[in-house]
C-alpha positions as CSV (number, residue, x, y, z in Angstrom):
1,M,6.8,-7.6,-32.6
2,E,7.9,-4.5,-31.6
3,K,3.3,-4.1,-30.6
4,T,2.7,-2.6,-26.4
5,F,-0.4,-3.6,-25.1
6,A,-2.2,-2.0,-22.1
7,V,-3.4,-4.1,-18.3
8,I,-6.5,-2.6,-17.1
9,P,-6.9,-4.6,-13.6
10,V,-10.2,-3.4,-12.4
11,S,-12.0,-4.1,-8.7
12,K,-15.2,-5.6,-8.3
13,F,-18.0,-2.9,-9.0
14,T,-19.3,-2.8,-4.9
15,D,-16.6,-3.3,-3.6
16,A,-15.2,0.2,-5.0
17,K,-13.7,2.7,-2.9
18,T,-15.1,1.3,0.3
19,R,-13.0,4.2,2.1
20,L,-15.0,6.6,0.3
21,S,-17.6,6.1,2.0
22,P,-17.6,9.2,4.3
23,K,-18.6,11.2,1.3
24,L,-20.5,8.5,-1.7
25,T,-23.1,6.4,-1.4
26,P,-22.2,2.4,-2.4
27,L,-24.2,3.7,-6.0
28,E,-22.1,7.1,-6.5
29,R,-18.8,4.6,-5.3
30,E,-19.6,2.6,-8.1
31,N,-20.8,5.0,-10.8
32,L,-17.4,7.3,-10.2
33,L,-15.2,4.0,-10.6
34,K,-16.8,3.4,-14.0
35,S,-16.3,7.0,-14.9
36,M,-12.8,6.8,-14.1
37,L,-12.6,3.8,-16.0
38,K,-13.7,5.5,-19.2
39,D,-11.5,7.8,-18.4
40,V,-9.1,6.2,-18.7
41,I,-10.0,3.9,-21.8
42,G,-11.1,7.4,-23.2
43,V,-7.0,8.2,-22.9
44,L,-5.2,5.0,-23.9
45,S,-7.5,5.1,-27.3
46,G,-5.6,5.0,-30.3
47,L,-2.4,5.1,-28.5
48,V,-1.9,2.1,-28.2
49,D,-2.2,-1.8,-30.3
50,N,-4.9,-3.1,-27.6
51,I,-6.7,-2.8,-24.7
52,I,-7.7,-5.5,-22.2
53,V,-9.3,-5.1,-19.3
54,I,-8.8,-8.4,-16.7
55,S,-10.8,-8.5,-13.7
56,S,-12.7,-11.7,-11.9
57,D,-16.1,-9.3,-11.8
58,D,-18.5,-10.0,-14.8
59,D,-20.5,-7.6,-14.4
60,V,-16.9,-5.2,-15.0
61,L,-16.7,-7.0,-17.9
62,N,-20.1,-7.2,-19.0
63,F,-19.3,-3.2,-18.3
64,V,-16.3,-2.4,-20.6
65,K,-17.8,-4.7,-23.5
66,K,-20.2,-2.6,-24.1
67,L,-17.1,0.2,-24.5
68,G,-15.0,-1.8,-27.0
69,V,-13.1,-2.6,-25.3
70,E,-11.3,-6.4,-24.7
71,T,-11.7,-8.1,-21.5
72,F,-9.6,-11.3,-19.8
73,K,-11.2,-12.9,-16.5
74,E,-9.4,-13.8,-14.5
75,K,-9.0,-17.8,-13.5
76,G,-9.3,-19.6,-10.0
77,V,-9.2,-16.5,-7.1
78,T,-6.0,-14.7,-6.8
79,D,-4.5,-11.1,-6.2
80,L,-3.8,-9.2,-8.8
81,N,0.1,-10.2,-8.8
82,G,-1.7,-12.9,-9.8
83,A,-4.2,-11.8,-12.1
84,L,-2.0,-9.6,-14.0
85,T,0.8,-12.5,-14.3
86,Q,-2.3,-14.7,-15.9
87,A,-3.3,-11.6,-18.5
88,I,0.9,-10.9,-19.3
89,Q,1.7,-15.3,-19.7
90,H,-1.5,-14.9,-21.5
91,Y,-0.9,-11.9,-24.1
92,S,2.5,-12.4,-23.9
93,N,2.7,-14.4,-27.3
94,F,1.0,-11.1,-29.9
95,C,3.0,-8.2,-28.2
96,S,6.4,-7.2,-26.7
97,N,4.8,-5.1,-24.3
98,I,2.6,-4.1,-21.1
99,F,1.2,-1.4,-20.1
100,I,0.0,-1.4,-16.6
101,V,-2.4,1.3,-15.8
102,P,-5.1,1.4,-12.6
103,S,-8.5,1.8,-13.4
104,D,-8.7,5.0,-10.7
105,V,-5.9,7.8,-12.2
106,P,-8.9,9.9,-14.2
107,L,-6.3,12.9,-14.5
108,I,-3.5,10.6,-16.8
109,K,-4.4,12.8,-20.1
110,K,-3.0,11.4,-23.3
111,N,0.4,13.6,-23.4
112,H,1.2,11.7,-20.7
113,V,0.6,7.9,-22.5
114,K,3.1,9.6,-25.5
115,D,5.5,10.7,-22.9
116,I,6.1,6.8,-22.1
117,L,5.9,5.2,-24.9
118,N,8.5,7.7,-26.2
119,R,10.4,6.5,-23.7
120,S,10.6,3.2,-23.9
121,Q,12.3,3.6,-26.6
122,E,15.4,3.7,-25.0
123,F,14.2,2.2,-21.6
124,D,13.1,-1.1,-21.0
125,V,11.2,0.1,-18.3
126,V,9.3,3.1,-17.3
127,I,6.8,3.8,-14.3
128,A,5.5,6.1,-12.6
129,P,5.2,7.1,-9.2
130,S,1.5,7.4,-7.3
131,K,1.8,9.4,-4.5
132,G,2.1,7.4,-1.9
133,G,4.7,5.5,-3.1
134,G,2.6,2.8,-5.2
135,T,2.7,2.4,-9.2
136,N,0.8,4.4,-10.7
137,A,1.7,3.6,-14.2
138,L,3.9,0.8,-15.4
139,L,5.5,-0.8,-19.3
140,C,8.0,-3.2,-19.7
141,P,8.5,-6.6,-21.4
142,T,5.9,-9.1,-20.8
143,S,9.2,-11.6,-19.1
144,F,8.9,-8.4,-16.0
145,C,7.7,-9.9,-12.9
146,V,4.8,-7.4,-11.6
147,K,4.8,-6.5,-7.7
148,F,2.0,-3.9,-6.9
149,G,1.7,-3.4,-2.9
150,D,2.4,-1.4,-0.5
151,Y,5.6,0.9,-1.9
152,S,5.6,-1.1,-5.9
153,F,7.4,2.3,-7.0
154,F,10.9,1.3,-4.9
155,E,10.2,-2.7,-6.2
156,H,9.6,-2.3,-9.4
157,I,13.1,-0.3,-9.3
158,D,14.5,-3.5,-7.6
159,E,13.0,-5.8,-10.2
160,A,14.6,-3.4,-13.2
161,K,18.0,-3.5,-12.2
162,L,17.8,-7.3,-10.7
163,R,17.3,-8.2,-14.0
164,G,19.7,-5.9,-15.4
165,L,16.8,-3.7,-17.6
166,S,18.0,-0.2,-18.1
167,H,14.9,2.0,-16.7
168,S,13.3,5.2,-16.3
169,I,10.9,7.3,-13.6
170,Y,8.7,9.5,-15.2
171,D,7.0,11.0,-12.3
172,S,4.0,13.7,-12.6
173,F,1.3,14.9,-10.2
174,Y,-1.6,14.3,-12.3
175,L,-0.3,10.8,-12.7
176,S,0.2,10.8,-9.3
177,M,-3.0,10.7,-7.7
178,D,-5.6,7.1,-7.9
179,V,-8.7,8.0,-5.8
180,N,-8.9,6.4,-2.6
181,T,-10.1,9.5,-0.2
182,A,-11.6,12.2,0.2
183,E,-9.0,14.2,-0.3
184,D,-8.5,13.3,-3.8
185,L,-11.7,13.1,-4.8
186,G,-11.2,17.0,-4.4
187,E,-8.4,16.7,-6.8
188,I,-10.7,15.4,-9.0
189,M,-12.7,18.1,-8.8
190,L,-10.2,19.9,-9.2
191,H,-7.9,19.4,-11.3
192,G,-10.3,16.9,-13.8
193,K,-11.3,19.7,-16.5
194,G,-13.1,18.1,-18.8
195,T,-13.1,14.3,-17.7
196,E,-16.5,11.7,-16.7
197,A,-15.3,11.4,-13.2
198,K,-15.4,15.6,-12.9
199,D,-19.1,15.5,-14.4
200,Y,-20.4,12.8,-12.0
201,L,-18.6,14.6,-9.0
202,K,-20.7,17.9,-10.2
203,K,-24.2,15.4,-10.4
204,V,-23.7,14.1,-7.4
205,Q,-23.4,17.7,-6.2
206,L,-20.1,17.2,-4.4
207,K,-18.0,20.8,-3.9
208,V,-14.3,21.8,-2.5
209,K,-12.6,24.5,-0.2
210,S,-9.1,25.3,0.4
211,N,-8.1,24.1,4.1
212,H,-5.3,25.6,5.8
213,G,-6.0,21.7,8.8
214,S,-5.5,18.4,8.6
215,E,-6.2,18.2,4.9
216,R,-5.2,20.6,2.2
217,L,-9.1,20.0,0.6
218,D,-12.5,19.8,2.6
219,V,-15.2,17.9,0.4
220,S,-19.4,18.5,0.7
221,R,-22.6,18.4,-0.9
222,E,-24.2,21.2,-1.9
223,A,-26.9,22.4,0.3
224,T,-30.1,20.8,-1.6
225,I,-33.0,23.1,-1.0
């Protein structure tokens, strides 16, 4: 059974990206997350055998149902790894590999997914690191124990070694960029051509310029008359 299912974990819309509150209102943060989620789903579509969004939030699940994506509701109070484990165990009878992608990587491209899937023909586990040492994509067998959290990139490498599984590191600037800070919004504005996320940030009139201070990019609102 050589099938690969993609799993996208999504937190509550009302809790979306609170670290962006200096730049975006709660409703804008929610709409940005929806835009990024549509970007990720759009990139995965047609390249994997199924796409599942997992969440404890009915608003999230109802939103993605309208996009034609399968949903899985978390059972009980659990952390991210617990929720992912629930989903992996549920779908393990229907696929051989799980491809976990966060909902906040809007710069992901179809060639990234194709490259990672191709590597899975040679390696048991493929790991794409985030900028801060986390994991922004993980392709693994359904028997793999996921370790998302701080420095999970290294945790996943250690887990692969512990289980005697071969692994490959997929290092990509675009895929390493998840959205947590105002500077990340600037990266979307610079590099997100054709994405729902960039279109939305333009709609709310954000602008970006190069900065030579402590942060590389300065993100602000366009002046309105």
